[in-house]
Steps between C-alpha positions, in 0.01 A plus 500: 500500500623845418381840608380714212359850519124504461316775312307598810818582692537179700729209443357196337653156523521320169493124489760328290452149372698229677843442360501212257818312444679589185385266219866451419560370853337166422705462187808591704429194715492288186828647385824403658709188499357183356537208735575143405695552178789271593261240640294518181806440284602209723153346483494538122838330464386220731182448296698472177741258670204286611368505144831360375508243783152386400619447144789287628257296713278441198800417282627246752162326511480501120848348470418236763193405302672479162851368558666225698417136559131420451458391863629837629291720271213702636150423383288763330328574830835546674609744234168684530554526876848642444368754252231606747765533773706722269192709422427549870860613556466751216147632559428494876773745616396779258136465607598522867722798417211682330273442799758611756611802297137612464464491878825694550407756234164556669677593825791686337401671173860602430618138503682397182310286250809337352410166660147522359631563149751215535231261626270594213776442243585160652132402489471615138791270415422206730125452461481445122813285488386279786147478364638367171744257664247362749225489238711303254615257769143454627383420147786252470406332829132485408569356156727237655823585319 
């Protein structure tokens, strides 16, 4: 409230609206350092490493099913199980990463999304490849070859 001269000689108190925070103040909270960049890069590298490990797991099951003495070879179902295991190794960690990063980002809007991007890229690579591999092996098992 401020005192202003009134036209009838007295002082009149004027009412000022309450002070609103500066609209730029909220954006200032959103600015600043981004947290989790190094962790996001580490998670992304780990997800790509797990993708490669899953390929080695699937390759080892495929080689066990195709080569070696007949009594030591895996059956079609054993190979299918190995391919599914490899798919789980490749697909489950990125899904868990997406869920956990969404929860972290909800609490901390300035959290880096590098891990989310890495998980999405790994899923884009892993899902179609594993769908084809498992689908072809399942058809082979069903047909009896």
